[in-house]
C-alpha positions in Angstrom: -7.6 47.3 18.7 -4.9 46.6 21.2 -2.3 44.0 20.2 -1.4 41.3 22.5 2.1 40.3 23.0 2.9 36.7 23.8 5.8 35.9 25.9 7.9 33.1 24.4 9.5 30.6 26.7 12.8 29.0 25.8 12.5 25.2 25.7 16.2 24.9 26.8 16.0 26.7 30.0 12.4 27.7 30.8 13.2 31.5 30.9 11.4 34.2 28.9 13.0 34.3 25.5 13.8 37.4 23.5 14.8 37.0 19.9 18.4 37.5 21.0 18.1 34.8 23.7 16.7 32.3 21.1 19.4 33.2 18.6 22.1 32.5 21.2 20.3 29.3 22.2 20.2 28.0 18.6 23.9 28.9 18.1 24.9 26.9 21.2 22.6 24.0 20.1 24.2 24.0 16.7 27.7 23.9 18.2 27.0 21.1 20.6 25.0 19.0 18.1 27.9 19.2 15.6 30.3 17.5 18.1 28.0 15.2 19.9 29.6 11.7 19.9 27.5 8.9 18.4 28.1 6.8 21.5 28.4 8.8 24.7 30.8 7.3 27.2 30.3 10.1 29.7 27.9 12.9 30.0 29.4 15.8 31.9 26.4 17.5 33.3 26.5 21.1 34.5 23.8 23.3 36.0 23.8 26.4 33.8 25.4 27.1 30.5 28.2 29.7 30.7 27.4 33.1 29.4 30.8 33.7 27.9 31.4 31.8 24.7 35.1 31.1 25.6 33.8 29.1 28.6 31.4 27.0 26.5 33.2 23.9 25.4 31.6 23.7 22.0 32.1 27.3 20.9 34.3 28.3 18.1 36.3 30.5 20.4 40.0 30.7 19.6 41.0 30.4 23.2 39.1 28.4 25.8 38.9 29.6 29.4 37.1 28.9 32.6 34.9 25.8 32.5 35.8 24.9 28.9 39.5 24.9 29.8 38.9 22.8 32.9 36.8 20.3 30.9 39.6 20.0 28.2 42.1 19.4 31.0 39.9 16.7 32.6 39.5 15.0 29.2 43.3 15.1 28.7 42.8 17.2 25.5 45.7 19.7 25.0 44.5 22.9 23.2 47.9 24.4 22.3 48.5 24.9 18.6 45.2 23.3 17.6 42.2 24.8 15.9 38.9 24.8 17.8 37.6 22.2 15.3 40.5 19.8 16.0 40.0 20.2 19.8 36.3 19.5 19.4 37.0 16.4 17.4 39.4 15.1 20.0 36.9 15.7 22.8 34.2 13.9 20.6 36.5 10.9 20.0 36.9 10.5 23.7 33.1 9.9 23.9 32.5 12.9 26.1 29.5 15.1 25.8 28.7 18.2 27.9 25.1 19.3 28.7 23.4 21.6 31.2 20.2 21.4 33.2 19.6 25.0 31.9 20.9 25.1 28.4 21.1 28.9 28.5 22.8 31.4 30.9 20.6 33.0 33.5 18.9 36.2 32.2 18.9 37.7 35.6 22.5 38.6 36.2 23.8 37.8 39.6 21.1 35.2 40.3 21.9 33.9 43.8 22.4 30.2 44.5 19.2 30.2 46.5 17.3 31.7 43.6 18.8 29.2 41.2 17.6 26.1 43.2 13.9 26.4 42.3 14.7 27.0 38.6 16.9 23.9 38.6 14.3 21.8 40.5 11.8 22.7 37.8 14.1 21.6 34.9 15.7 18.5 36.4 12.8 16.1 35.5 13.1 17.3 31.8 16.9 16.7 31.9 16.4 13.2 33.5 14.1 12.3 30.6 16.5 13.7 28.1 19.4 11.7 29.5 17.3 8.5 29.5 15.7 8.9 26.1 18.0 10.9 24.0 21.6 11.2 25.4 21.8 7.6 26.7 25.3 7.8 28.2 27.2 5.0 29.8 27.9 7.2 32.8 27.1 10.7 34.0 29.5 13.0 35.9 27.9 15.9 37.7 30.2 18.9 37.3 28.4 21.7 39.1 28.1 22.2 42.9 24.6 23.7 42.3 23.5 20.2 41.6 24.6 18.9 45.0 21.1 19.3 46.5 19.7 17.2 43.7 22.1 14.3 43.8 19.4 11.9 45.0 17.5 12.6 41.8 20.4 11.4 39.7 21.4 8.4 41.8 17.9 7.0 42.3 18.4 4.4 39.6 16.3 6.4 37.1 19.2 7.0 34.7 20.2 3.3 33.9 23.9 4.3 34.1 26.6 5.0 36.6 26.8 8.4 38.2 30.3 9.7 39.0 30.6 12.0 42.0 33.5 13.7 43.8 33.1 12.1 47.2 29.4 12.7 47.8 29.0 15.8 45.6 29.5 17.2 42.2 32.9 17.9 40.8 33.5 21.6 41.4 35.7 22.5 38.4 35.8 26.1 39.4 37.1 25.4 42.9 40.5 23.8 42.2 42.7 22.0 39.8 42.5 19.1 42.2 38.8 18.7 41.4 39.7 18.7 37.7 42.4 16.0 38.3 39.9 13.9 40.3 37.4 14.1 37.4 40.1 13.1 35.0 40.9 10.1 37.2 37.3 9.1 37.5 36.8 9.3 33.8 39.9 7.3 33.1 39.1 4.6 35.7 35.6 4.2 34.4 36.7 4.2 30.7 39.1 1.3 31.6 36.3 -0.5 33.4 34.0 -0.2 30.4 36.4 -1.9 28.0 
């Protein structure tokens, strides 16, 4: 009798899920759940979770780099001489939460931007529902240029909260320190307006 193998699909990204993929997904989920604020002032929404733990804001990495370092800078959280736990608590107290349309890195290394668009298009309705029903932020800041072609999905009034953009697009944190500074200014201005 021939055995049938079932392909498991990850509920966080929609990709085929090996045991290693699921273990990494559960580890990232545990990290982010631990430091999720009770009341979310701003959801910082990316397109795809980083593959490198040091770039994932909620990891227990000793040194943050890439996107995580940019997010800490935008939040005004200094990382020098602090434990990862202290950094996470400070980020949490600011009412900031980071999530991704795809909660896992792409399995196909080097996936082109054009190839990513259909994957994002499939997952965005799920993310919109999650934002409305579970995350319930006061505002959403898009932080990935890959979401630019979907901005109308986020600004169509379906989220019941303000959407922060960098001019007419997402904040491109990888592009420049100016984009990070603009995100920090937008977060500060909106936090003051919400008081």
